[in-house]
C-alpha positions as CSV (number, residue, x, y, z in Angstrom):
1,Q,144.3,-30.9,236.1
2,V,146.3,-27.9,236.5
3,Q,145.0,-24.7,235.4
4,L,146.2,-21.2,235.1
5,V,144.0,-18.3,234.2
6,E,145.8,-14.8,234.0
7,S,143.4,-11.6,233.7
8,G,143.4,-8.2,234.0
9,G,145.8,-6.9,231.2
10,G,144.5,-3.9,229.3
11,L,145.6,-0.8,227.4
12,V,147.0,1.9,229.9
13,P,148.6,5.2,229.4
14,A,152.4,5.3,230.3
15,G,152.4,6.2,234.3
16,G,149.4,4.2,234.9
17,Y,148.8,0.8,236.5
18,L,147.3,-2.6,236.5
19,K,146.8,-5.2,238.5
20,L,147.0,-8.7,236.9
21,S,145.6,-11.7,238.5
22,C,146.4,-15.4,238.1
23,A,143.8,-17.8,239.3
24,T,144.9,-21.2,239.7
25,S,143.6,-24.8,240.4
26,G,144.5,-28.5,240.4
27,F,147.3,-28.3,242.8
28,D,148.1,-27.3,246.4
29,F,148.6,-23.5,245.8
30,S,149.6,-22.8,249.2
31,I,152.9,-24.7,249.1
32,K,154.1,-23.6,245.6
33,T,156.4,-21.0,244.8
34,M,154.8,-18.8,242.1
35,R,156.3,-16.6,239.5
36,W,155.1,-14.0,236.7
37,Y,157.1,-14.0,233.4
38,R,156.4,-11.6,230.4
39,Q,157.0,-11.8,226.7
40,R,157.5,-8.4,224.7
41,P,157.1,-8.8,220.9
42,G,160.2,-10.3,219.5
43,K,161.9,-11.1,222.7
44,E,162.7,-14.2,224.8
45,R,160.2,-14.7,227.5
46,E,161.9,-13.0,230.8
47,W,161.4,-13.3,234.6
48,V,159.4,-10.7,236.3
49,A,159.1,-11.8,240.0
50,H,158.2,-14.8,242.2
51,I,156.7,-15.4,245.5
52,T,157.2,-18.4,248.1
53,P,155.1,-19.9,250.3
54,T,155.7,-17.9,252.8
55,S,155.5,-14.7,250.7
56,T,159.2,-13.9,250.2
57,T,159.5,-11.7,247.3
58,T,161.9,-11.3,244.3
59,Y,162.0,-9.4,241.5
60,A,163.6,-8.6,238.1
61,T,165.7,-5.1,238.2
62,F,163.1,-3.4,235.7
63,A,160.4,-4.5,237.9
64,R,161.7,-3.7,241.6
65,G,159.9,-0.4,242.8
66,R,157.3,-0.5,240.5
67,F,155.8,-4.2,240.6
68,T,154.2,-5.8,243.6
69,I,153.9,-9.4,243.6
70,S,151.6,-10.9,245.9
71,R,149.2,-14.1,246.6
72,D,145.9,-14.9,248.3
73,D,146.2,-18.8,249.2
74,A,142.5,-19.0,250.1
75,K,141.4,-17.9,246.5
76,S,144.5,-20.1,245.1
77,T,145.3,-16.8,243.2
78,V,148.5,-14.8,242.5
79,Y,148.4,-11.0,241.6
80,L,151.0,-8.5,240.0
81,Q,150.5,-4.8,240.9
82,M,152.0,-2.8,238.3
83,N,152.4,0.7,238.6
84,D,154.3,3.8,236.5
85,L,154.2,1.2,233.6
86,K,156.0,2.3,230.6
87,P,155.9,1.4,227.1
88,E,158.5,-1.2,227.3
89,D,156.6,-3.1,229.8
90,S,153.9,-3.8,226.8
91,A,153.9,-7.7,226.7
92,M,151.8,-10.8,227.3
93,Y,152.4,-11.8,231.0
94,F,152.0,-15.2,232.3
95,C,152.0,-16.9,235.8
96,T,153.7,-20.3,236.3
97,I,154.4,-22.7,239.2
98,V,157.6,-23.5,240.2
99,G,158.7,-27.0,239.6
100,M,155.5,-27.6,237.1
101,P,155.7,-27.2,233.2
102,V,152.3,-25.5,232.9
103,W,151.4,-22.0,231.6
104,G,148.4,-20.1,231.2
105,Q,147.2,-18.2,228.3
106,G,148.6,-15.1,229.5
107,T,147.2,-11.3,229.6
108,Q,148.1,-8.7,227.4
109,V,149.4,-5.3,228.7
110,T,149.8,-2.4,226.5
111,V,151.3,0.8,227.7
112,A,150.6,3.9,225.3
113,S,153.5,6.1,225.3
C-alpha cells in the first residue's frame, strides 16, 4: 500500500535550519507531483511547496527564498530544506501526493524564539 514517512523535524533556534525528508513507497514516485503542507497549532493545514516530476517547483509566499523542495526519484523521497527558520514556522509538516488522498504521520518542527 501507499506509505509516506516524514522525518527530520526537531527543535531549533530562530534563524536555524532543518531538512525534512519524506520517504515513500507503494506507487510510482517518479511520475507524481509531491507537496509539503504544514499545520500550525490552532490553524488550518496550509500548503508549503510542491515539486513536479520534472522538478519544477512552486512555493507559498512565506516559504519563498527560505525553503527548498527537492526530490530523489531513485530513493522515492522528497525533501524540504528550511533555512532562516522563524517561530511562526513551528508546525507539524506533512508530505502528500497530488491526486492521492494519503497522508503521513507528519514531523514536528519547533522553532524557539
